[in-house]
C-alpha positions in Angstrom: -6.3 10.1 7.7 -4.3 7.9 5.3 -6.9 5.2 5.5 -9.7 7.6 4.5 -7.6 9.0 1.6 -6.9 5.5 0.3 -10.5 4.5 0.6 -11.6 7.7 -1.2 -9.2 7.0 -4.1 -10.2 3.3 -4.2 -13.9 4.3 -4.5 -13.0 6.8 -7.2 -11.2 4.2 -9.2 -14.1 1.8 -8.8 -16.4 4.5 -10.0 -14.3 5.1 -13.1 -13.8 1.4 -13.8 -17.0 -0.5 -12.9 -15.4 -3.9 -13.7 -13.4 -3.8 -10.5 -14.9 -6.2 -7.9 -14.4 -6.2 -4.2 -11.4 -8.5 -4.4 -9.6 -6.2 -6.9 -10.6 -3.1 -4.9 -9.0 -4.7 -1.8 -5.7 -5.1 -3.6 -5.9 -1.6 -4.9 -6.5 -0.2 -1.5 -3.7 -2.2 0.0 -1.3 -0.9 -2.7 -2.4 2.7 -2.1 -1.9 2.2 1.7 1.7 1.1 1.0 2.5 3.9 -1.4 0.7 6.9 0.2 1.6 5.8 3.7 5.3 5.6 2.9 5.6 8.9 1.1 5.7 11.3 4.1 7.8 8.9 6.1 10.2 8.5 3.2 10.8 12.3 3.0 11.2 12.7 6.7 13.6 9.8 6.9 15.7 11.2 4.0 15.9 14.5 5.7 17.1 12.9 8.9 19.6 10.8 6.9 20.8 14.0 5.2 21.8 15.5 8.5 23.4 12.1 9.4 25.4 12.2 6.2 23.9 9.0 4.8 21.0 10.2 2.6 22.3 8.6 -0.6 22.8 5.2 1.2 19.4 5.5 2.8 17.8 6.3 -0.5 19.5 3.2 -2.0 18.2 1.1 0.9 14.6 2.3 0.2 14.9 1.5 -3.5 16.4 -2.0 -2.9 13.9 -3.0 -0.3 10.7 -1.7 -1.7 9.9 -4.6 -4.1 10.3 -7.3 -1.4 8.7 -5.1 1.3 5.6 -4.4 -0.8 5.2 -8.1 -1.7 5.8 -9.6 1.7 4.0 -7.0 3.9 4.7 -6.7 7.7 3.4 -5.3 10.9 2.5 -1.7 11.5 3.4 0.3 14.6 0.4 1.7 16.4 1.4 5.4 16.6 2.7 7.8 14.0 5.6 8.7 16.3 6.5 5.0 16.8 6.2 4.4 13.0 8.5 7.3 12.2 11.1 6.3 14.8 10.9 2.7 13.7 11.2 3.5 10.0 14.1 5.9 10.6 16.0 3.3 12.6 15.3 0.6 10.0 16.3 2.7 6.9 19.2 4.6 8.5 20.5 1.7 10.6 20.8 -0.7 7.7 23.2 1.4 5.6 25.3 2.4 8.7 25.6 -1.3 9.6 26.4 -2.1 6.0 29.3 0.3 6.0 30.8 -1.1 9.1 30.6 -4.8 8.3 33.1 -6.3 5.8 32.2 -9.9 4.9 34.6 -12.3 3.3 33.5 -14.0 0.1 32.8 -17.3 2.0 31.0 -15.5 4.8 28.9 -13.6 2.3 27.7 -16.6 0.4 27.1 -18.6 3.6 25.0 -15.8 5.1 23.0 -15.4 1.8 22.2 -19.1 1.8 21.1 -19.1 5.4 19.0 -15.9 4.9 17.4 -17.4 1.7 16.4 -20.6 3.4 15.0 -18.8 6.4 13.2 -16.3 4.2 11.6 -18.9 2.0 10.2 -20.7 5.0 8.8 -17.5 6.5 7.3 -16.4 3.2 5.5 -19.7 2.9 4.2 -19.4 6.4 3.3 -15.7 6.6 3.5 -13.8 3.4 1.7 -11.6 2.5 1.7 -10.5 6.1 -1.3 -8.2 6.2 -2.9 -6.3 9.1 -6.4 -6.1 10.5 -6.7 -2.5 9.2 -5.6 -3.5 5.7 -6.5 -7.2 5.3 -5.8 -9.3 2.2 -8.5 -12.0 2.3 -9.0 -13.0 -1.3 -7.2 -16.3 -1.9 -5.9 -15.5 -5.4 -4.6 -12.1 -4.3 -2.7 -13.7 -1.4 -1.3 -16.3 -3.7 -0.2 -13.7 -6.2 1.6 -11.6 -3.6 3.2 -14.6 -2.0 4.6 -15.6 -5.4 5.9 -12.0 -5.8 7.5 -12.3 -2.4 9.4 -15.5 -3.4 10.5 -13.9 -6.7 11.7 -10.5 -5.3 13.4 -12.1 -2.3 15.3 -14.6 -4.4 16.3 -12.0 -7.1 17.4 -9.6 -4.4 19.7 -12.1 -2.8 21.1 -13.2 -6.1 22.0 -9.6 -6.8 23.7 -9.5 -3.4 25.7 -12.5 -4.3 27.0 -11.2 -7.6 27.5 -7.5 -7.0 31.1 -6.6 -6.0 30.2 -3.5 -4.0 30.3 -4.5 -0.3 27.8 -2.0 1.0 25.1 -2.8 -1.6 25.5 -6.5 -0.9 25.2 -5.9 2.9 22.1 -3.6 2.5 20.3 -6.4 0.6 21.4 -9.1 3.0 20.7 -7.3 6.2 17.6 -5.5 4.9 15.9 -8.6 3.5 16.6 -10.5 6.7 15.1 -7.8 8.9 12.2 -7.3 6.6 11.6 -11.1 6.8 11.6 -10.9 10.6 8.8 -8.2 10.3 6.3 -10.7 8.8 6.7 -13.4 11.5 4.2 -14.2 14.1 6.7 -13.3 16.9 7.1 -9.8 15.5 3.3 -9.4 15.3 3.0 -10.5 18.9 5.7 -8.2 20.1 4.1 -5.2 18.4 0.5 -6.1 19.3 -0.5 -6.7 15.7 -2.9 -9.2 14.2 -2.9 -10.7 10.7 -6.0 -9.7 8.7 -7.1 -13.3 8.2 -6.9 -13.9 12.0 -9.5 -11.1 12.5 -11.7 -11.7 9.5 -11.3 -15.4 8.9 -8.5 -17.5 7.5 -9.1 -17.5 3.8 -5.4 -17.5 2.8 -3.7 -20.0 0.6 -0.3 -20.5 2.1 0.6 -23.7 0.2 2.6 -23.2 -2.9 
């Protein structure tokens, strides 16, 4: 249903703006998939978080992770129920974990450095991690999103390093680490997903 809505909107945009070629339309459709697909899940997760007493923390988690998540991509679970359960665990679990864990200054900076190195390698190898249903095949579009993944990931971890609020730092550190895991080949295999370029041909430019 969401795929059809996004395709309809993409076609309407192309009709209004004839200069949009297939490559640009692909990017628009991907963006719409991310936005529209997340809206109902976001409201449902926030409702669940409200009853768990962590809706503010969950909302903060959404806002902090959206820039990096949209740039880096990640696998999609195959069913709506699985997607809702997975999204709830992800966005509610991170703030709960962030409340419990208290990191010393040395531990925080050490973990940030490790997460940053790991993330930069994974971004180079896999970002943007598309799917066979919403592929990103144009080289310049993949390059642009990969650069955005580098930027948002680095800025996020810099914020985690300078902010004095423990929970905010932890949300970024744990959230960015888990989001990075979601773009890896292992995660795709475990969830029975395929990258778009694996299905339609490897036209990506992973080299920076």
